[in-house]
PQR file of N, CA, C, O and H, with PARSE charges and radii, in Angstrom:
ATOM      1  N   UNK A   1      -9.473 -14.325  11.289 -0.4000 1.5000
ATOM      2  CA  UNK A   1      -9.088 -15.781  11.128 -0.0000 2.0000
ATOM      3  C   UNK A   1      -7.888 -16.070  11.910  0.5500 1.7000
ATOM      4  O   UNK A   1      -6.882 -15.393  11.699 -0.5500 1.4000
ATOM      5  N   UNK A   2      -7.876 -17.035  12.824 -0.4000 1.5000
ATOM      6  CA  UNK A   2      -6.709 -17.420  13.615 -0.0000 2.0000
ATOM      7  C   UNK A   2      -6.330 -18.758  13.122  0.5500 1.7000
ATOM      8  O   UNK A   2      -7.112 -19.543  12.586 -0.5500 1.4000
ATOM      9  H   UNK A   2      -8.694 -17.585  12.995  0.4000 1.0000
ATOM     10  N   UNK A   3      -4.970 -18.980  13.359 -0.4000 1.5000
ATOM     11  CA  UNK A   3      -4.469 -20.284  13.026 -0.0000 2.0000
ATOM     12  C   UNK A   3      -4.278 -21.169  14.220  0.5500 1.7000
ATOM     13  O   UNK A   3      -3.739 -22.269  14.103 -0.5500 1.4000
ATOM     14  H   UNK A   3      -4.336 -18.342  13.795  0.4000 1.0000
ATOM     15  N   UNK A   4      -4.712 -20.707  15.365 -0.4000 1.5000
ATOM     16  CA  UNK A   4      -4.590 -21.519  16.547 -0.0000 2.0000
ATOM     17  C   UNK A   4      -3.244 -21.505  17.245  0.5500 1.7000
ATOM     18  O   UNK A   4      -2.930 -22.367  18.066 -0.5500 1.4000
ATOM     19  H   UNK A   4      -5.150 -19.813  15.459  0.4000 1.0000
ATOM     20  N   UNK A   5      -2.428 -20.453  16.876 -0.4000 1.5000
ATOM     21  CA  UNK A   5      -1.112 -20.357  17.501 -0.0000 2.0000
ATOM     22  C   UNK A   5      -1.198 -19.314  18.563  0.5500 1.7000
ATOM     23  O   UNK A   5      -1.694 -18.205  18.365 -0.5500 1.4000
ATOM     24  H   UNK A   5      -2.684 -19.753  16.209  0.4000 1.0000
ATOM     25  N   UNK A   6      -0.663 -19.740  19.770 -0.4000 1.5000
ATOM     26  CA  UNK A   6      -0.656 -18.906  20.935 -0.0000 2.0000
ATOM     27  C   UNK A   6       0.564 -17.965  20.790  0.5500 1.7000
ATOM     28  O   UNK A   6       1.560 -18.348  20.177 -0.5500 1.4000
ATOM     29  H   UNK A   6      -0.260 -20.641  19.930  0.4000 1.0000
ATOM     30  N   UNK A   7       0.492 -16.728  21.353 -0.4000 1.5000
ATOM     31  CA  UNK A   7       1.607 -15.752  21.262 -0.0000 2.0000
ATOM     32  C   UNK A   7       2.784 -16.275  22.031  0.5500 1.7000
ATOM     33  O   UNK A   7       3.892 -15.789  21.804 -0.5500 1.4000
ATOM     34  H   UNK A   7      -0.317 -16.417  21.851  0.4000 1.0000
ATOM     35  N   UNK A   8       2.641 -17.204  22.900 -0.4000 1.5000
ATOM     36  CA  UNK A   8       3.790 -17.684  23.655 -0.0000 2.0000
ATOM     37  C   UNK A   8       4.602 -18.754  22.875  0.5500 1.7000
ATOM     38  O   UNK A   8       5.754 -19.034  23.208 -0.5500 1.4000
ATOM     39  H   UNK A   8       1.741 -17.600  23.084  0.4000 1.0000
ATOM     40  N   UNK A   9       4.006 -19.311  21.886 -0.4000 1.5000
ATOM     41  CA  UNK A   9       4.742 -20.281  21.030 -0.0000 2.0000
ATOM     42  C   UNK A   9       5.658 -19.527  20.065  0.5500 1.7000
ATOM     43  O   UNK A   9       5.393 -18.374  19.724 -0.5500 1.4000
ATOM     44  H   UNK A   9       3.070 -19.084  21.616  0.4000 1.0000
ATOM     45  N   UNK A  10       6.753 -20.191  19.622 -0.4000 1.5000
ATOM     46  CA  UNK A  10       7.635 -19.530  18.584 -0.0000 2.0000
ATOM     47  C   UNK A  10       6.848 -19.081  17.415  0.5500 1.7000
ATOM     48  O   UNK A  10       7.033 -17.964  16.932 -0.5500 1.4000
ATOM     49  H   UNK A  10       6.969 -21.128  19.899  0.4000 1.0000
ATOM     50  N   UNK A  11       5.958 -19.928  16.934 -0.4000 1.5000
ATOM     51  CA  UNK A  11       5.153 -19.557  15.763 -0.0000 2.0000
ATOM     52  C   UNK A  11       4.268 -18.382  15.994  0.5500 1.7000
ATOM     53  O   UNK A  11       4.132 -17.524  15.122 -0.5500 1.4000
ATOM     54  H   UNK A  11       5.807 -20.836  17.326  0.4000 1.0000
ATOM     55  N   UNK A  12       3.622 -18.315  17.217 -0.4000 1.5000
ATOM     56  CA  UNK A  12       2.807 -17.243  17.541 -0.0000 2.0000
ATOM     57  C   UNK A  12       3.580 -15.925  17.649  0.5500 1.7000
ATOM     58  O   UNK A  12       3.088 -14.866  17.261 -0.5500 1.4000
ATOM     59  H   UNK A  12       3.732 -19.012  17.925  0.4000 1.0000
ATOM     60  N   UNK A  13       4.793 -16.016  18.183 -0.4000 1.5000
ATOM     61  CA  UNK A  13       5.671 -14.822  18.202 -0.0000 2.0000
ATOM     62  C   UNK A  13       6.100 -14.325  16.851  0.5500 1.7000
ATOM     63  O   UNK A  13       6.163 -13.121  16.603 -0.5500 1.4000
ATOM     64  H   UNK A  13       5.193 -16.876  18.499  0.4000 1.0000
ATOM     65  N   UNK A  14       6.400 -15.277  15.964 -0.4000 1.5000
ATOM     66  CA  UNK A  14       6.716 -14.889  14.588 -0.0000 2.0000
ATOM     67  C   UNK A  14       5.469 -14.228  13.896  0.5500 1.7000
ATOM     68  O   UNK A  14       5.591 -13.205  13.223 -0.5500 1.4000
ATOM     69  H   UNK A  14       6.349 -16.255  16.165  0.4000 1.0000
ATOM     70  N   UNK A  15       4.317 -14.832  14.083 -0.4000 1.5000
ATOM     71  CA  UNK A  15       3.109 -14.195  13.565 -0.0000 2.0000
ATOM     72  C   UNK A  15       2.905 -12.765  14.011  0.5500 1.7000
ATOM     73  O   UNK A  15       2.623 -11.867  13.217 -0.5500 1.4000
ATOM     74  H   UNK A  15       4.217 -15.663  14.630  0.4000 1.0000
ATOM     75  N   UNK A  16       3.058 -12.584  15.323 -0.4000 1.5000
ATOM     76  CA  UNK A  16       2.851 -11.278  15.897 -0.0000 2.0000
ATOM     77  C   UNK A  16       3.859 -10.282  15.405  0.5500 1.7000
ATOM     78  O   UNK A  16       3.512  -9.131  15.140 -0.5500 1.4000
ATOM     79  H   UNK A  16       3.287 -13.313  15.968  0.4000 1.0000
ATOM     80  N   UNK A  17       5.101 -10.691  15.277 -0.4000 1.5000
ATOM     81  CA  UNK A  17       6.161  -9.808  14.776 -0.0000 2.0000
ATOM     82  C   UNK A  17       5.959  -9.469  13.323  0.5500 1.7000
ATOM     83  O   UNK A  17       6.250  -8.336  12.939 -0.5500 1.4000
ATOM     84  H   UNK A  17       5.384 -11.626  15.493  0.4000 1.0000
ATOM     85  N   UNK A  18       5.481 -10.370  12.483 -0.4000 1.5000
ATOM     86  CA  UNK A  18       5.255 -10.102  11.083 -0.0000 2.0000
ATOM     87  C   UNK A  18       4.028  -9.164  11.018  0.5500 1.7000
ATOM     88  O   UNK A  18       4.028  -8.285  10.156 -0.5500 1.4000
ATOM     89  H   UNK A  18       5.244 -11.290  12.795  0.4000 1.0000
ATOM     90  N   UNK A  19       3.043  -9.277  11.816 -0.4000 1.5000
ATOM     91  CA  UNK A  19       1.947  -8.383  11.752 -0.0000 2.0000
ATOM     92  C   UNK A  19       2.391  -7.003  12.107  0.5500 1.7000
ATOM     93  O   UNK A  19       1.959  -6.048  11.461 -0.5500 1.4000
ATOM     94  H   UNK A  19       3.043  -9.990  12.516  0.4000 1.0000
ATOM     95  N   UNK A  20       3.277  -6.831  13.154 -0.4000 1.5000
ATOM     96  CA  UNK A  20       3.771  -5.508  13.524 -0.0000 2.0000
ATOM     97  C   UNK A  20       4.571  -4.890  12.323  0.5500 1.7000
ATOM     98  O   UNK A  20       4.418  -3.707  12.021 -0.5500 1.4000
ATOM     99  H   UNK A  20       3.628  -7.607  13.678  0.4000 1.0000
ATOM    100  N   UNK A  21       5.394  -5.685  11.673 -0.4000 1.5000
ATOM    101  CA  UNK A  21       6.234  -5.124  10.602 -0.0000 2.0000
ATOM    102  C   UNK A  21       5.268  -4.728   9.442  0.5500 1.7000
ATOM    103  O   UNK A  21       5.421  -3.625   8.916 -0.5500 1.4000
ATOM    104  H   UNK A  21       5.519  -6.646  11.918  0.4000 1.0000
ATOM    105  N   UNK A  22       4.348  -5.510   9.044 -0.4000 1.5000
ATOM    106  CA  UNK A  22       3.381  -5.114   7.999 -0.0000 2.0000
ATOM    107  C   UNK A  22       2.556  -3.925   8.359  0.5500 1.7000
ATOM    108  O   UNK A  22       2.317  -3.070   7.506 -0.5500 1.4000
ATOM    109  H   UNK A  22       4.224  -6.406   9.471  0.4000 1.0000
ATOM    110  N   UNK A  23       2.109  -3.827   9.578 -0.4000 1.5000
ATOM    111  CA  UNK A  23       1.314  -2.705   9.980 -0.0000 2.0000
ATOM    112  C   UNK A  23       2.133  -1.468   9.978  0.5500 1.7000
ATOM    113  O   UNK A  23       1.597  -0.429   9.592 -0.5500 1.4000
ATOM    114  H   UNK A  23       2.303  -4.521  10.271  0.4000 1.0000
ATOM    115  N   UNK A  24       3.365  -1.462  10.363 -0.4000 1.5000
ATOM    116  CA  UNK A  24       4.286  -0.399  10.379 -0.0000 2.0000
ATOM    117  C   UNK A  24       4.423   0.088   8.926  0.5500 1.7000
ATOM    118  O   UNK A  24       4.278   1.279   8.652 -0.5500 1.4000
ATOM    119  H   UNK A  24       3.799  -2.307  10.676  0.4000 1.0000
ATOM    120  N   UNK A  25       4.692  -0.801   8.037 -0.4000 1.5000
ATOM    121  CA  UNK A  25       4.765  -0.501   6.647 -0.0000 2.0000
ATOM    122  C   UNK A  25       3.564   0.194   6.090  0.5500 1.7000
ATOM    123  O   UNK A  25       3.693   1.193   5.383 -0.5500 1.4000
ATOM    124  H   UNK A  25       4.810  -1.769   8.259  0.4000 1.0000
ATOM    125  N   UNK A  26       2.383  -0.321   6.397 -0.4000 1.5000
ATOM    126  CA  UNK A  26       1.080   0.267   5.956 -0.0000 2.0000
ATOM    127  C   UNK A  26       0.920   1.585   6.476  0.5500 1.7000
ATOM    128  O   UNK A  26       0.314   2.408   5.789 -0.5500 1.4000
ATOM    129  H   UNK A  26       2.279  -1.133   6.971  0.4000 1.0000
ATOM    130  N   UNK A  27       1.426   1.937   7.711 -0.4000 1.5000
ATOM    131  CA  UNK A  27       1.232   3.235   8.366 -0.0000 2.0000
ATOM    132  C   UNK A  27       2.169   4.303   7.805  0.5500 1.7000
ATOM    133  O   UNK A  27       1.931   5.488   8.039 -0.5500 1.4000
ATOM    134  H   UNK A  27       1.918   1.269   8.268  0.4000 1.0000
ATOM    135  N   UNK A  28       3.228   3.934   7.074 -0.4000 1.5000
ATOM    136  CA  UNK A  28       4.171   4.808   6.538 -0.0000 2.0000
ATOM    137  C   UNK A  28       3.539   5.723   5.523  0.5500 1.7000
ATOM    138  O   UNK A  28       2.660   5.304   4.771 -0.5500 1.4000
ATOM    139  H   UNK A  28       3.421   2.971   6.885  0.4000 1.0000
ATOM    140  N   UNK A  29       3.975   6.971   5.489 -0.4000 1.5000
ATOM    141  CA  UNK A  29       3.469   7.916   4.426 -0.0000 2.0000
ATOM    142  C   UNK A  29       4.094   7.488   3.075  0.5500 1.7000
ATOM    143  O   UNK A  29       5.147   6.853   3.012 -0.5500 1.4000
ATOM    144  H   UNK A  29       4.690   7.310   6.101  0.4000 1.0000
ATOM    145  N   UNK A  30       3.371   7.879   1.996 -0.4000 1.5000
ATOM    146  CA  UNK A  30       3.933   7.701   0.665 -0.0000 2.0000
ATOM    147  C   UNK A  30       4.885   8.854   0.424  0.5500 1.7000
ATOM    148  O   UNK A  30       4.547  10.018   0.638 -0.5500 1.4000
ATOM    149  H   UNK A  30       2.516   8.394   2.047  0.4000 1.0000
ATOM    150  N   UNK A  31       6.097   8.506  -0.033 -0.4000 1.5000
ATOM    151  CA  UNK A  31       7.049   9.529  -0.302 -0.0000 2.0000
ATOM    152  C   UNK A  31       6.529  10.548  -1.369  0.5500 1.7000
ATOM    153  O   UNK A  31       5.798  10.200  -2.296 -0.5500 1.4000
ATOM    154  H   UNK A  31       6.372   7.560  -0.207  0.4000 1.0000
ATOM    155  N   UNK A  32       6.956  11.825  -1.173 -0.4000 1.5000
ATOM    156  CA  UNK A  32       6.445  12.932  -2.031 -0.0000 2.0000
ATOM    157  C   UNK A  32       6.777  12.603  -3.536  0.5500 1.7000
ATOM    158  O   UNK A  32       5.989  12.959  -4.412 -0.5500 1.4000
ATOM    159  H   UNK A  32       7.550  12.107  -0.420  0.4000 1.0000
ATOM    160  N   UNK A  33       7.892  11.954  -3.831 -0.4000 1.5000
ATOM    161  CA  UNK A  33       8.284  11.648  -5.190 -0.0000 2.0000
ATOM    162  C   UNK A  33       7.205  10.656  -5.817  0.5500 1.7000
ATOM    163  O   UNK A  33       6.849  10.798  -6.987 -0.5500 1.4000
ATOM    164  H   UNK A  33       8.532  11.665  -3.120  0.4000 1.0000
ATOM    165  N   UNK A  34       6.748   9.749  -5.084 -0.4000 1.5000
ATOM    166  CA  UNK A  34       5.755   8.821  -5.584 -0.0000 2.0000
ATOM    167  C   UNK A  34       4.366   9.530  -5.762  0.5500 1.7000
ATOM    168  O   UNK A  34       3.622   9.226  -6.694 -0.5500 1.4000
ATOM    169  H   UNK A  34       7.037   9.634  -4.134  0.4000 1.0000
ATOM    170  N   UNK A  35       4.056  10.455  -4.864 -0.4000 1.5000
ATOM    171  CA  UNK A  35       2.819  11.271  -5.056 -0.0000 2.0000
ATOM    172  C   UNK A  35       2.943  12.113  -6.302  0.5500 1.7000
ATOM    173  O   UNK A  35       1.992  12.223  -7.076 -0.5500 1.4000
ATOM    174  H   UNK A  35       4.660  10.702  -4.107  0.4000 1.0000
ATOM    175  N   UNK A  36       4.086  12.702  -6.503 -0.4000 1.5000
ATOM    176  CA  UNK A  36       4.212  13.506  -7.680 -0.0000 2.0000
ATOM    177  C   UNK A  36       4.079  12.651  -8.987  0.5500 1.7000
ATOM    178  O   UNK A  36       3.438  13.092  -9.941 -0.5500 1.4000
ATOM    179  H   UNK A  36       4.859  12.613  -5.874  0.4000 1.0000
ATOM    180  N   UNK A  37       4.675  11.450  -9.023 -0.4000 1.5000
ATOM    181  CA  UNK A  37       4.568  10.600 -10.178 -0.0000 2.0000
ATOM    182  C   UNK A  37       3.076  10.163 -10.401  0.5500 1.7000
ATOM    183  O   UNK A  37       2.583  10.152 -11.529 -0.5500 1.4000
ATOM    184  H   UNK A  37       5.195  11.091  -8.248  0.4000 1.0000
ATOM    185  N   UNK A  38       2.423   9.825  -9.341 -0.4000 1.5000
ATOM    186  CA  UNK A  38       1.020   9.479  -9.451 -0.0000 2.0000
ATOM    187  C   UNK A  38       0.174  10.535 -10.005  0.5500 1.7000
ATOM    188  O   UNK A  38      -0.714  10.280 -10.818 -0.5500 1.4000
ATOM    189  H   UNK A  38       2.824   9.834  -8.425  0.4000 1.0000
ATOM    190  N   UNK A  39       0.450  11.823  -9.547 -0.4000 1.5000
ATOM    191  CA  UNK A  39      -0.253  12.966 -10.064 -0.0000 2.0000
ATOM    192  C   UNK A  39       0.015  13.140 -11.549  0.5500 1.7000
ATOM    193  O   UNK A  39      -0.912  13.417 -12.309 -0.5500 1.4000
ATOM    194  H   UNK A  39       1.171  12.031  -8.887  0.4000 1.0000
ATOM    195  N   UNK A  40       1.275  12.984 -11.985 -0.4000 1.5000
ATOM    196  CA  UNK A  40       1.642  13.121 -13.423 -0.0000 2.0000
ATOM    197  C   UNK A  40       0.844  12.099 -14.239  0.5500 1.7000
ATOM    198  O   UNK A  40       0.265  12.436 -15.272 -0.5500 1.4000
ATOM    199  H   UNK A  40       2.028  12.759 -11.368  0.4000 1.0000
ATOM    200  N   UNK A  41       0.819  10.879 -13.778 -0.4000 1.5000
ATOM    201  CA  UNK A  41       0.066   9.786 -14.504 -0.0000 2.0000
ATOM    202  C   UNK A  41      -1.370  10.108 -14.592  0.5500 1.7000
ATOM    203  O   UNK A  41      -1.979   9.938 -15.648 -0.5500 1.4000
ATOM    204  H   UNK A  41       1.289  10.605 -12.939  0.4000 1.0000
ATOM    205  N   UNK A  42      -1.961  10.583 -13.487 -0.4000 1.5000
ATOM    206  CA  UNK A  42      -3.373  10.956 -13.508 -0.0000 2.0000
ATOM    207  C   UNK A  42      -3.621  12.062 -14.432  0.5500 1.7000
ATOM    208  O   UNK A  42      -4.608  12.010 -15.166 -0.5500 1.4000
ATOM    209  H   UNK A  42      -1.467  10.721 -12.629  0.4000 1.0000
ATOM    210  N   UNK A  43      -2.789  13.098 -14.468 -0.4000 1.5000
ATOM    211  CA  UNK A  43      -2.949  14.235 -15.341 -0.0000 2.0000
ATOM    212  C   UNK A  43      -2.844  13.739 -16.829  0.5500 1.7000
ATOM    213  O   UNK A  43      -3.577  14.235 -17.684 -0.5500 1.4000
ATOM    214  H   UNK A  43      -1.987  13.141 -13.872  0.4000 1.0000
ATOM    215  N   UNK A  44      -1.961  12.792 -17.127 -0.4000 1.5000
ATOM    216  CA  UNK A  44      -1.856  12.248 -18.410 -0.0000 2.0000
ATOM    217  C   UNK A  44      -3.111  11.536 -18.847  0.5500 1.7000
ATOM    218  O   UNK A  44      -3.572  11.701 -19.976 -0.5500 1.4000
ATOM    219  H   UNK A  44      -1.366  12.389 -16.432  0.4000 1.0000
ATOM    220  N   UNK A  45      -3.644  10.771 -17.980 -0.4000 1.5000
ATOM    221  CA  UNK A  45      -4.841  10.070 -18.269 -0.0000 2.0000
ATOM    222  C   UNK A  45      -6.041  10.969 -18.547  0.5500 1.7000
ATOM    223  O   UNK A  45      -6.837  10.691 -19.445 -0.5500 1.4000
ATOM    224  H   UNK A  45      -3.270  10.637 -17.063  0.4000 1.0000
ATOM    225  N   UNK A  46      -6.166  12.037 -17.781 -0.4000 1.5000
ATOM    226  CA  UNK A  46      -7.214  12.977 -17.993 -0.0000 2.0000
ATOM    227  C   UNK A  46      -7.056  13.694 -19.315  0.5500 1.7000
ATOM    228  O   UNK A  46      -8.035  13.951 -20.016 -0.5500 1.4000
ATOM    229  H   UNK A  46      -5.520  12.262 -17.052  0.4000 1.0000
ATOM    230  N   UNK A  47      -5.764  14.030 -19.665 -0.4000 1.5000
ATOM    231  CA  UNK A  47      -5.511  14.694 -20.999 -0.0000 2.0000
ATOM    232  C   UNK A  47      -5.904  13.766 -22.085  0.5500 1.7000
ATOM    233  O   UNK A  47      -6.612  14.182 -23.002 -0.5500 1.4000
ATOM    234  H   UNK A  47      -4.969  13.821 -19.095  0.4000 1.0000
ATOM    235  N   UNK A  48      -5.501  12.553 -22.046 -0.4000 1.5000
ATOM    236  CA  UNK A  48      -5.795  11.561 -23.091 -0.0000 2.0000
ATOM    237  C   UNK A  48      -7.258  11.316 -23.196  0.5500 1.7000
ATOM    238  O   UNK A  48      -7.789  11.191 -24.299 -0.5500 1.4000
ATOM    239  H   UNK A  48      -4.926  12.215 -21.301  0.4000 1.0000
ATOM    240  N   UNK A  49      -7.953  11.242 -22.040 -0.4000 1.5000
ATOM    241  CA  UNK A  49      -9.454  11.117 -22.077 -0.0000 2.0000
ATOM    242  C   UNK A  49     -10.167  12.300 -22.704  0.5500 1.7000
ATOM    243  O   UNK A  49     -11.185  12.155 -23.380 -0.5500 1.4000
ATOM    244  H   UNK A  49      -7.522  11.344 -21.144  0.4000 1.0000
ATOM    245  N   UNK A  50      -9.601  13.479 -22.460 -0.4000 1.5000
ATOM    246  CA  UNK A  50     -10.181  14.687 -23.004 -0.0000 2.0000
ATOM    247  C   UNK A  50     -10.023  14.684 -24.551  0.5500 1.7000
ATOM    248  O   UNK A  50     -10.922  15.065 -25.300 -0.5500 1.4000
ATOM    249  H   UNK A  50      -8.774  13.597 -21.910  0.4000 1.0000
ATOM    250  N   UNK A  51      -8.839  14.233 -24.966 -0.4000 1.5000
ATOM    251  CA  UNK A  51      -8.573  14.241 -26.411 -0.0000 2.0000
ATOM    252  C   UNK A  51      -9.479  13.207 -27.129  0.5500 1.7000
ATOM    253  O   UNK A  51      -9.966  13.469 -28.229 -0.5500 1.4000
ATOM    254  H   UNK A  51      -8.109  13.923 -24.357  0.4000 1.0000
ATOM    255  N   UNK A  52      -9.701  12.027 -26.494 -0.4000 1.5000
ATOM    256  CA  UNK A  52     -10.554  11.011 -27.103 -0.0000 2.0000
ATOM    257  C   UNK A  52     -12.039  11.469 -27.095  0.5500 1.7000
ATOM    258  O   UNK A  52     -12.798  11.101 -27.991 -0.5500 1.4000
ATOM    259  H   UNK A  52      -9.306  11.815 -25.600  0.4000 1.0000
ATOM    260  N   UNK A  53     -12.426  12.229 -26.137 -0.4000 1.5000
ATOM    261  CA  UNK A  53     -13.840  12.687 -26.039 -0.0000 2.0000
ATOM    262  C   UNK A  53     -14.108  13.786 -27.041  0.5500 1.7000
ATOM    263  O   UNK A  53     -15.242  13.991 -27.475 -0.5500 1.4000
ATOM    264  H   UNK A  53     -11.809  12.528 -25.409  0.4000 1.0000
ATOM    265  N   UNK A  54     -13.021  14.510 -27.413 -0.4000 1.5000
ATOM    266  CA  UNK A  54     -13.155  15.619 -28.358 -0.0000 2.0000
ATOM    267  C   UNK A  54     -13.148  15.229 -29.798  0.5500 1.7000
ATOM    268  O   UNK A  54     -13.377  16.083 -30.655 -0.5500 1.4000
ATOM    269  H   UNK A  54     -12.100  14.344 -27.061  0.4000 1.0000
ATOM    270  N   UNK A  55     -12.893  13.967 -30.121 -0.4000 1.5000
ATOM    271  CA  UNK A  55     -12.765  13.452 -31.468 -0.0000 2.0000
ATOM    272  C   UNK A  55     -14.149  13.202 -32.049  0.5500 1.7000
ATOM    273  O   UNK A  55     -14.268  12.761 -33.192 -0.5500 1.4000
ATOM    274  H   UNK A  55     -12.707  13.273 -29.426  0.4000 1.0000
TER
END
């Protein structure tokens, strides 16, 4: 979907720069601390699910 802005216009340049920033952010790795927290949460959910299934 394009908004009809050329890259030579100020609006087009802003759009292109924002896309670059967002793409760079998407390409960044998830920090190990977040990965560890996500694993802990997943492990808790599995443990709670096992307890509920065992009742």
